[in-house]
C-alpha positions in Angstrom: 0.0 0.4 0.2 1.0 3.9 -1.2 0.8 6.6 1.6 1.3 10.8 1.2 3.6 11.9 2.7 3.0 15.8 4.0 5.3 18.3 5.2 6.5 21.4 5.8 9.5 23.2 4.3 11.9 25.7 6.1 9.6 28.9 4.8 6.1 27.7 5.4 5.2 25.9 2.7 3.6 23.0 2.7 3.8 19.8 0.1 3.0 16.3 -0.1 4.9 12.8 -1.7 3.7 10.4 -3.2 5.5 7.1 -2.0 4.8 3.4 -3.6 4.9 0.4 -1.5 8.2 -0.3 -2.2 9.1 2.6 -0.5 9.2 5.1 -3.7 8.8 8.3 -4.4 6.3 7.9 -7.8 4.8 11.5 -6.8 5.8 15.4 -6.1 3.5 17.6 -5.6 3.6 21.7 -5.9 4.0 24.0 -2.8 0.9 24.6 -1.0 0.9 27.9 1.3 -1.7 26.3 4.3 -1.3 22.1 5.6 -5.4 22.0 4.4 -4.6 23.3 1.3 -1.6 21.0 0.9 -4.4 17.9 2.2 -6.8 19.0 0.2 -4.6 18.6 -3.3 -4.1 15.1 -1.6 -7.8 14.5 -2.0 -7.8 15.7 -5.2 -4.9 13.5 -6.5 -6.8 10.7 -4.9 -10.3 12.0 -7.2 -8.3 12.9 -10.5 -7.0 9.0 -10.8 -10.3 8.0 -11.5 -9.7 9.6 -14.5 -5.7 8.9 -15.5 -4.9 12.3 -15.6 -1.0 12.1 -16.1 0.7 14.1 -18.7 3.7 12.2 -20.4 6.7 14.4 -20.7 10.3 14.2 -21.6 13.0 16.7 -20.6 14.0 19.7 -23.4 17.9 19.0 -22.5 18.6 14.6 -21.2 14.9 13.5 -23.1 14.7 11.7 -19.7 10.2 10.6 -19.6 8.8 12.0 -16.8 4.9 12.8 -16.3 2.5 14.8 -14.4 -0.5 14.2 -12.5 -2.9 16.7 -13.9 -6.8 18.2 -11.4 -9.9 18.7 -13.8 -9.0 22.3 -13.8 -6.1 21.4 -15.6 -3.6 22.7 -13.1 -1.0 20.2 -12.2 -0.8 18.8 -8.9 2.3 16.3 -9.4 5.4 15.4 -11.2 7.4 12.2 -11.4 11.2 11.4 -11.0 12.5 11.1 -14.3 12.9 7.8 -15.3 15.6 6.0 -18.1 13.0 5.3 -20.2 9.5 5.9 -21.4 8.9 2.0 -20.0 9.8 2.4 -16.8 7.7 6.4 -17.0 4.5 3.9 -18.1 5.2 1.3 -14.8 5.5 4.4 -12.8 1.9 5.8 -13.5 1.1 2.4 -12.9 1.8 2.1 -9.7 0.4 5.4 -9.3 -3.2 4.0 -10.0 -2.4 0.9 -8.1 -2.0 2.1 -4.4 -3.1 5.8 -4.1 -6.5 5.2 -4.1 -6.0 4.0 -1.0 -2.7 4.6 0.4 -2.3 6.2 4.0 -1.8 10.1 4.4 0.7 10.7 7.1 1.6 14.1 8.2 5.3 14.7 9.5 4.1 18.6 9.0 
């Protein structure tokens, strides 16, 4: 089972990270100004999985595959890490779909 970890940065902003069952970072969110909005972002992330709202991308410089999770309002919710191949990136999106909906929330802020 995966988990969403809520963290607070040194400048007072919050963000979440989705950790897969193998303890791998799958997604890292954008920064939020409050804990409440960060928790709302987690809920939106879980809800948007129903529609598989992912955009597959490649970096311009090294052609490293990665993906973003997009909310229904087309805002970016989170970004993945860089992957060595498009196949590895696609497997990571499958991991997100499989573990995020039932992921627990661990607040470390």
